[in-house]
C-alpha positions as CSV (number, residue, x, y, z in Angstrom):
1,M,203.0,82.1,91.2
2,I,200.7,84.9,93.1
3,Q,201.2,88.0,90.9
4,N,200.6,85.4,87.8
5,T,197.7,84.6,89.5
6,G,196.4,87.6,89.5
7,R,197.1,89.5,86.6
8,K,194.8,86.1,84.8
9,I,191.9,87.3,87.5
10,I,192.2,91.1,86.2
11,G,192.5,89.9,82.4
12,I,189.2,87.7,82.6
13,F,187.6,90.7,84.9
14,L,188.2,93.3,81.9
15,L,187.4,90.7,79.3
16,L,183.8,90.1,80.8
17,C,183.5,93.2,81.6
18,G,184.3,94.3,78.0
19,I,181.7,91.2,77.0
20,Y,179.1,93.1,78.8
21,V,179.7,96.7,77.5
22,Y,179.8,94.9,73.9
23,V,176.3,92.9,74.9
24,S,175.1,96.6,76.7
25,A,175.8,98.7,73.8
26,Q,174.2,96.3,70.9
27,E,171.0,96.0,73.3
28,A,170.4,99.6,73.3
29,D,171.4,99.9,69.7
30,L,168.2,97.3,69.0
31,K,166.5,98.9,71.6
32,A,166.5,102.3,69.9
33,A,165.5,100.9,66.4
34,E,162.7,99.2,67.8
35,T,161.1,102.1,68.5
36,A,161.5,103.9,66.0
37,Y,160.0,101.7,64.4
38,A,157.0,101.0,67.0
39,S,157.0,105.0,66.3
40,E,156.3,104.7,62.8
41,Q,160.1,106.5,61.9
42,Y,160.8,103.9,59.2
43,D,163.3,105.5,57.7
44,R,165.1,106.3,61.2
45,A,164.7,102.5,62.1
46,A,166.0,101.4,58.6
47,E,168.8,103.6,59.4
48,L,170.0,102.1,63.2
49,Y,169.5,98.1,62.1
50,E,171.6,99.2,59.3
51,S,173.9,100.0,62.0
52,V,173.2,96.8,64.4
53,L,174.5,94.9,61.3
54,K,177.6,96.9,60.4
55,N,178.5,97.4,63.8
56,Y,177.2,93.2,65.4
57,G,177.1,91.1,62.8
58,D,173.8,89.6,61.2
59,S,171.2,87.2,61.6
60,Y,167.8,86.3,60.6
61,E,166.0,88.8,63.2
62,L,168.0,92.2,62.0
63,Y,167.5,90.8,58.3
64,Y,163.6,90.5,58.9
65,N,163.4,93.8,60.8
66,L,165.1,95.4,57.9
67,G,163.3,93.9,55.3
68,N,160.0,95.4,57.8
69,S,161.4,98.9,57.8
70,Y,162.6,99.0,53.9
71,Y,159.0,97.8,53.3
72,K,157.2,100.3,55.4
73,T,159.1,103.4,53.8
74,G,158.3,101.3,49.8
75,K,161.9,100.8,49.2
76,I,160.7,97.2,48.2
77,A,164.0,96.1,46.3
78,Q,165.8,96.8,49.4
79,A,163.0,95.1,51.5
80,I,163.2,91.7,49.1
81,L,167.1,91.8,49.3
82,Y,166.7,91.8,53.2
83,Y,164.1,89.1,53.5
84,E,166.2,87.0,50.9
85,R,168.9,87.4,53.2
86,A,166.6,86.2,56.4
87,L,165.8,83.7,54.3
88,L,169.0,82.2,53.7
89,I,169.4,81.8,57.2
90,K,166.3,80.8,58.5
91,P,164.5,79.0,55.2
92,G,161.5,77.8,57.2
93,D,160.3,80.7,58.6
94,D,156.9,81.5,57.6
95,D,156.5,85.1,58.6
96,I,160.1,85.9,56.2
97,R,158.2,84.0,53.3
98,F,154.8,85.6,54.0
99,N,156.6,89.5,54.3
100,L,158.5,88.5,51.0
101,E,155.3,87.6,48.5
102,M,153.9,90.5,49.7
103,A,156.6,92.6,48.7
104,K,157.2,90.9,45.5
105,Q,153.5,91.6,44.3
106,Q,154.6,95.3,44.8
107,T,157.4,94.8,42.0
108,V,156.7,95.6,38.2
109,D,158.1,92.1,36.9
110,K,155.2,89.1,37.6
111,I,158.2,86.2,36.6
112,E,156.5,82.7,36.3
113,P,159.5,80.2,37.8
114,L,159.6,77.2,35.6
115,Q,157.9,74.0,36.2
116,E,159.9,71.6,38.3
117,F,160.3,68.0,38.7
118,F,158.3,66.8,41.6
119,L,161.0,65.2,43.4
120,K,163.3,68.2,43.4
121,S,160.5,70.1,44.6
122,W,159.8,68.1,47.3
123,F,163.9,67.8,48.0
124,R,163.7,71.2,48.2
125,S,160.7,71.6,50.4
126,V,162.0,69.6,53.2
127,Q,165.4,71.3,52.8
128,N,164.1,74.5,53.8
129,L,161.8,72.9,56.6
130,I,164.8,74.0,59.2
131,G,168.0,75.9,58.7
132,V,171.6,74.3,58.2
133,D,172.2,74.3,62.0
134,S,169.5,72.4,63.0
135,W,170.3,70.0,60.2
136,A,173.4,69.9,61.5
137,T,172.5,69.0,65.4
138,I,170.0,66.2,63.6
139,G,173.1,64.4,61.8
140,V,175.1,64.4,64.6
141,F,172.3,63.0,67.0
142,C,170.9,60.8,64.9
143,F,174.8,59.6,64.2
144,V,175.4,58.9,67.8
145,L,172.2,57.0,67.8
146,L,173.5,54.6,64.8
147,I,176.7,54.0,66.5
148,C,174.4,52.7,69.6
149,C,171.7,50.5,67.2
150,L,175.5,48.9,65.7
151,V,176.7,48.3,69.3
152,L,173.0,46.8,69.9
153,F,173.2,44.6,66.4
154,F,176.8,43.6,67.0
155,F,177.3,42.9,70.8
156,S,173.4,42.3,71.8
157,K,172.4,38.4,72.8
158,W,168.7,38.5,72.3
159,M,167.9,38.4,68.4
160,R,164.5,40.6,69.1
161,L,167.4,43.6,69.9
162,K,169.5,42.6,67.3
163,K,166.8,43.2,64.6
164,I,165.7,46.4,66.6
165,G,169.1,47.7,66.0
166,F,169.6,46.8,62.3
167,Y,166.3,48.2,61.1
168,L,166.6,51.2,63.6
169,G,169.8,51.8,62.3
170,I,169.0,51.8,58.4
171,V,166.2,54.2,59.4
172,L,169.3,56.5,61.1
173,F,171.5,56.0,58.9
174,I,169.3,57.6,55.6
175,V,168.3,60.3,58.2
176,V,172.1,61.2,58.8
177,V,172.3,60.8,54.9
178,F,170.0,63.5,54.4
179,A,170.5,65.8,57.2
180,N,173.9,66.1,56.4
181,V,173.2,66.6,52.5
182,F,170.5,69.2,53.5
183,A,173.1,71.1,55.9
184,Y,175.7,71.0,53.3
185,N,173.3,72.8,50.3
186,Q,172.4,75.4,52.9
187,K,176.0,76.3,53.4
188,E,176.5,76.7,49.8
189,E,173.7,78.9,49.3
190,R,174.8,80.9,52.2
191,V,178.8,81.3,50.9
192,N,178.7,80.8,47.3
193,R,175.6,83.2,46.3
194,N,174.6,83.7,43.2
195,G,170.8,85.2,43.8
196,A,170.6,88.8,43.2
197,I,168.2,91.5,43.2
198,V,167.5,94.3,40.8
199,F,168.0,97.5,42.4
200,S,167.8,100.4,39.4
201,P,164.5,101.2,38.4
202,T,164.8,100.0,35.3
203,V,167.4,98.0,33.6
204,T,168.1,96.8,29.6
205,V,169.2,92.9,29.5
206,K,171.7,92.5,26.8
207,S,172.5,89.5,24.8
208,S,176.4,90.5,25.2
209,P,178.5,91.5,28.1
210,D,178.9,95.2,26.1
211,N,176.3,97.9,26.1
212,S,176.0,97.4,21.8
213,G,174.5,93.8,22.8
214,T,171.4,93.8,21.5
215,D,168.5,94.6,23.9
216,L,166.5,91.6,25.0
217,F,164.1,92.5,27.6
218,V,163.6,95.1,30.4
219,L,164.0,94.4,34.0
220,H,162.8,96.5,37.2
221,E,163.6,97.3,40.6
222,G,162.8,94.3,42.8
223,T,163.1,91.2,40.3
224,K,165.3,88.3,41.6
225,V,168.0,87.2,39.2
226,F,170.8,84.6,39.9
227,I,174.2,85.0,38.5
228,R,175.5,82.2,35.9
229,N,178.6,84.2,35.0
230,T,181.3,86.9,35.7
231,V,183.0,88.9,32.0
232,G,184.6,92.6,33.6
233,D,181.7,94.5,34.7
234,W,178.6,92.3,33.3
235,N,177.0,89.3,35.2
236,E,175.1,86.7,32.9
237,V,172.2,86.2,34.8
238,V,169.3,83.8,34.6
239,L,165.9,84.9,35.8
240,E,163.4,81.7,37.0
241,D,161.3,81.4,33.9
242,G,164.2,81.0,32.1
243,N,165.3,83.8,30.3
244,V,169.1,84.5,30.1
245,G,171.0,87.5,29.6
246,W,173.8,90.4,30.6
247,I,173.6,93.1,33.2
248,N,176.0,95.5,34.8
249,K,177.1,94.6,38.0
250,K,176.1,98.4,39.5
251,D,172.3,97.3,38.4
252,I,172.2,94.3,40.9
253,T,173.1,93.7,44.3
254,V,173.8,90.2,45.4
255,I,172.1,88.4,48.1
């Protein structure tokens, strides 16, 4: 018994040591990247941030810093790509959106988005106020309050409390539904990514998934497209202005 307990303690100790070493290494790598950026060694900073991304996983801060580093080096397509990835994690961040717009101004193609129905636009703007984790937390919290309101409505002896439980319960039910819908939509956007950035300096969009297809129009590096279909090495893409065509996979990078 004593030997087993000793082994467990040693195992826990080694695990904690491993976690400490892992976290320390990550912090050291991040510090090195931040130092390189502060010293205006932007290529080096991008390289170090890419290494952190590969070794320790993603975060919106990491994507944001990568976007800033690539923007400073003039690699606009890479900057836009990482700003877009940062927004998938934290869609309500004004700094990310501002820097993304600044980067888009450096691109050749000026795509005017199609006019959206105002309710759809409003729905998306509310959804993007916060991220998926925050919406999930709000949904769970409001659901617990909803249960409390139901208990108050069914078991309270006072009519005023019953009314409070009833009307507040309706409001909380609506919030729970919307919070879950918003969280689901954002999770789907992160898991099933159909947005992509053009990485080739110029690419000719074809009418069919073949080099022999008719040339429709030309896109330039940094332009955002949405993948609608895939055939072999070709992706059918839709632009924000509604134009549709086929692009070879090698010319774009999925967000």
